[in-house]
C-alpha positions in Angstrom: -1.5 40.2 -45.9 -0.5 37.1 -44.3 -2.1 33.8 -44.7 -2.9 33.2 -41.1 -4.8 36.2 -41.1 -6.4 35.1 -44.5 -7.1 32.0 -42.3 -8.5 32.2 -39.1 -8.4 28.2 -38.9 -4.5 28.5 -39.2 -3.7 30.7 -36.1 -5.8 28.6 -34.0 -3.8 25.1 -35.3 -0.8 27.5 -34.6 -1.6 28.1 -31.4 -2.6 24.5 -30.5 0.7 23.5 -31.5 3.0 22.0 -28.7 6.2 24.1 -28.4 7.7 20.8 -27.0 7.2 17.6 -27.0 5.2 17.0 -24.3 5.8 12.8 -25.1 9.5 13.3 -23.9 8.4 15.3 -20.6 6.5 12.1 -19.6 8.9 9.5 -20.5 11.0 11.4 -18.6 8.9 11.7 -15.3 8.1 7.7 -15.9 12.0 7.3 -16.1 12.6 9.4 -13.1 9.6 7.6 -11.1 11.1 4.2 -12.4 14.2 4.9 -10.7 12.8 6.2 -7.6 10.8 2.5 -7.0 14.1 0.7 -7.4 15.8 2.7 -5.0 13.1 2.7 -2.2 13.7 -0.9 -2.5 17.8 -0.8 -2.0 21.0 2.1 -2.3 22.3 1.2 -5.5 25.3 2.2 -7.6 25.0 3.8 -11.2 25.7 0.6 -13.5 23.5 -1.2 -11.5 20.4 1.7 -10.7 21.4 2.2 -15.1 20.4 -2.4 -15.9 17.7 -2.5 -13.5 16.1 0.7 -15.0 17.2 -0.2 -18.6 18.5 2.9 -19.5 21.9 3.9 -20.3 24.0 5.1 -18.1 24.1 8.6 -19.1 20.2 9.4 -19.4 20.3 7.5 -15.4 22.8 9.4 -14.1 21.4 12.9 -15.6 17.9 11.9 -14.2 19.5 11.6 -11.1 21.4 14.9 -10.4 18.1 16.5 -11.3 16.3 15.0 -8.3 18.6 14.9 -6.6 18.6 19.0 -6.7 14.7 18.3 -5.1 16.4 16.0 -2.3 14.1 12.9 -3.8 18.0 11.4 -4.3 21.1 11.2 -2.1 24.4 10.6 -3.4 27.3 8.7 -1.4 30.4 9.6 -2.4 32.3 7.9 0.0 30.4 4.4 -1.2 29.6 5.3 -4.8 25.9 4.8 -4.2 22.7 6.5 -4.9 19.6 6.1 -2.2 16.1 8.0 -1.9 16.4 11.1 -0.2 15.0 13.2 2.6 12.0 14.4 0.3 11.0 11.6 -0.3 9.9 11.4 3.3 8.6 14.5 3.3 5.8 13.4 0.7 5.2 10.2 2.6 4.5 12.0 5.8 2.1 14.0 3.5 0.4 11.0 2.5 -0.5 10.4 5.8 -1.4 13.2 7.5 -4.7 13.3 5.0 -5.6 10.3 6.9 -6.5 11.3 10.5 -6.7 8.5 11.9 -3.5 7.2 11.2 -2.4 9.4 14.0 -4.4 7.6 16.6 -3.9 4.2 15.4 -0.1 4.3 15.5 0.2 4.6 19.2 -2.1 2.1 19.4 -0.9 -0.4 17.4 2.4 0.0 18.8 1.3 -0.9 22.2 -0.8 -4.0 21.1 2.8 -5.2 19.4 4.5 -4.5 22.5 1.4 -5.9 24.8 1.5 -9.3 22.6 5.2 -9.7 21.2 4.1 -9.8 17.7 3.9 -7.7 14.5 0.8 -5.3 14.2 0.1 -3.9 10.9 -2.0 -0.9 9.5 -3.3 -0.6 5.7 -5.1 0.8 3.2 -6.9 0.0 0.1 -5.1 2.0 -2.8 -5.4 1.0 -6.8 -6.7 -1.9 -6.2 -4.1 -3.5 -3.8 -3.7 -3.8 0.4 -1.4 -0.9 1.2 0.9 -1.4 4.2 1.1 1.7 5.5 2.6 1.4 9.3 3.7 -1.7 10.9 5.0 -2.0 14.5 6.8 -5.3 15.6 8.2 -6.4 18.7 9.8 -9.5 17.6 12.8 -10.3 16.3 11.3 -11.9 13.7 11.7 -10.2 10.3 8.5 -8.7 9.6 6.8 -11.1 6.6 6.0 -7.4 4.4 7.7 -4.6 5.1 5.5 -1.0 5.2 5.1 0.3 1.5 4.3 -3.1 0.3 1.1 -3.4 -1.4 -0.3 -6.7 -0.9 -3.3 -8.9 -3.0 -6.3 -8.2 -1.1 -7.6 -11.9 -1.9 -5.2 -13.5 -0.1 -4.6 -10.9 2.9 -6.7 -11.3 6.3 -6.8 -7.1 5.6 -7.1 -7.0 2.2 -10.4 -9.5 3.1 -11.6 -7.2 5.4 -11.5 -4.0 3.2 -13.5 -6.5 0.2 -16.0 -7.3 2.6 -16.8 -4.0 4.1 -16.6 -2.2 0.6 -19.0 0.6 0.6 -19.4 0.2 -3.1 -20.7 -3.0 -4.1 -19.5 -3.5 -7.3 -15.8 -3.2 -5.9 -15.7 -6.7 -5.4 -17.3 -7.9 -8.8 -14.7 -5.8 -10.5 -11.8 -7.4 -8.2 -12.8 -10.5 -8.9 -12.8 -10.6 -12.4 -9.3 -10.0 -12.7 -8.9 -13.3 -11.3 -7.8 -14.7 -7.7 -4.1 -15.3 -7.9 -2.8 -18.5 -6.0 -0.1 -17.1 -3.8 -0.1 -21.0 -1.7 -2.2 -23.8 -1.5 -4.6 -22.3 0.8 -5.2 -19.5 -1.5 -8.8 -19.2 -2.2 -9.0 -19.0 -6.2 -12.3 -19.7 -7.0 -15.0 -16.8 -6.9 -18.2 -18.8 -5.3 -15.8 -20.0 -2.6 -14.0 -16.4 -2.1 -17.6 -14.7 -2.2 -18.6 -17.3 0.9 -15.5 -16.1 2.9 -16.3 -12.6 2.8 -19.9 -13.3 4.2 -18.5 -14.7 6.8 -16.2 -11.9 7.4 -19.2 -9.6 7.5 -20.8 -11.9 9.7 -18.0 -11.9 11.9 -16.6 -8.9 12.1 -13.5 -10.7 11.6 -11.0 -11.9 8.6 -8.6 -14.6 9.2 -5.1 -15.4 6.4 -4.6 -18.9 6.9 -1.3 -19.1 5.3 -3.0 -18.0 2.2 -0.5 -15.1 0.9 2.3 -16.8 3.1 3.2 -20.4 3.9 3.9 -20.5 7.8 2.7 -17.5 8.2 -0.7 -16.6 9.6 -2.6 -13.7 10.1 -6.0 -11.8 11.4 -7.5 -8.6 11.0 -10.4 -6.3 12.0 -11.6 -3.0 10.3 -11.3 0.7 11.0 -14.2 3.2 10.1 -15.0 6.6 8.8 -17.2 8.7 10.5 -20.0 7.8 7.5 -19.5 4.6 8.7 -17.2 3.4 6.0 -14.5 0.9 6.5 -11.3 2.6 5.1 -8.1 0.8 6.6 -7.6 -2.3 8.8 -5.4 -3.7 11.5 -4.1 -6.8 11.4 -1.3 -9.3 13.9 0.5 -12.1 12.0 2.7 -14.4 13.6 3.6 -18.1 12.0 1.4 -20.9 12.2 3.1 -22.2 15.3 2.1 -19.3 17.5 -1.3 -18.4 15.6 -3.2 -21.5 17.0 -7.1 -21.7 16.4 -7.1 -21.1 19.9 -4.7 -17.9 19.6 -6.9 -17.1 17.0 -10.1 -16.9 18.6 -8.4 -15.2 21.9 -7.1 -12.2 19.9 -10.6 -11.8 17.7 -12.0 -9.6 20.1 -8.5 -7.8 21.8 -8.1 -6.9 17.9 -11.6 -6.0 17.4 -11.5 -3.6 20.3 -8.5 -2.3 19.6 -9.7 -1.3 16.0 -13.6 0.2 17.1 -10.9 2.1 20.0 -9.2 3.7 16.8 -12.8 4.5 15.0 -13.8 6.7 17.3 -10.9 8.1 18.7 -10.9 9.6 15.0 -14.2 10.4 14.7 -15.3 7.3 13.0 -18.2 4.8 13.8 -19.5 1.3 13.0 -18.4 -2.0 13.6 -18.7 -3.7 16.4 -16.7 -5.8 19.6 -17.0 -9.5 19.7 
């Protein structure tokens, strides 16, 4: 009689023992995702990509060819450059589809950008940061941050809107417990001052970034609400300091708030108020 049959607990141990090293599989996945993150910034040759990812060229090439089979990356054989593939767009489109308000927001922020001759952004809260999901620009000036950027909440107008209107009361405390990093000399880093800033935003319904995230840039933002009345996103207008004067902020606040309220209503939400 076998030892396993005599001692059933050995069978359980044997059955539970993995047949392959899961850690190796997870490590390969993490390495592949790192390559995709690097390629999302710009196309790279194999040597540069392996150096930035801190991987041997042979490992890098093996991961890339696997990703290429699923169209997550593509290889330009004339330039010998690797870039992100079409499947990345499909995945990103899936992210946008799960947020119905984006469908209503896109034509409205594009119309607002055309009307103002400025850059208009749409952002959501994602993993403790502001994720810029859509941008419309009607200005030759390069955008301060491109879509897909993850920005700190406390230093951006949209981030402050999301924190000020957070449904989870403890979310603000948890965010501030991690420290408020200084990005410019105008960034609000003192927790008590930031708490007062959020209270003002709740009262006014509008947040302003007074060169707090980037010197020379100002931004105003308004909230978008869902069917429960919770703030789920924000839209903003950003411009240079000379373009976004105090008078301009006051003039645009009502327009931006009205646009956000229109997106809220069109996507089946409620909440917020025009200024």
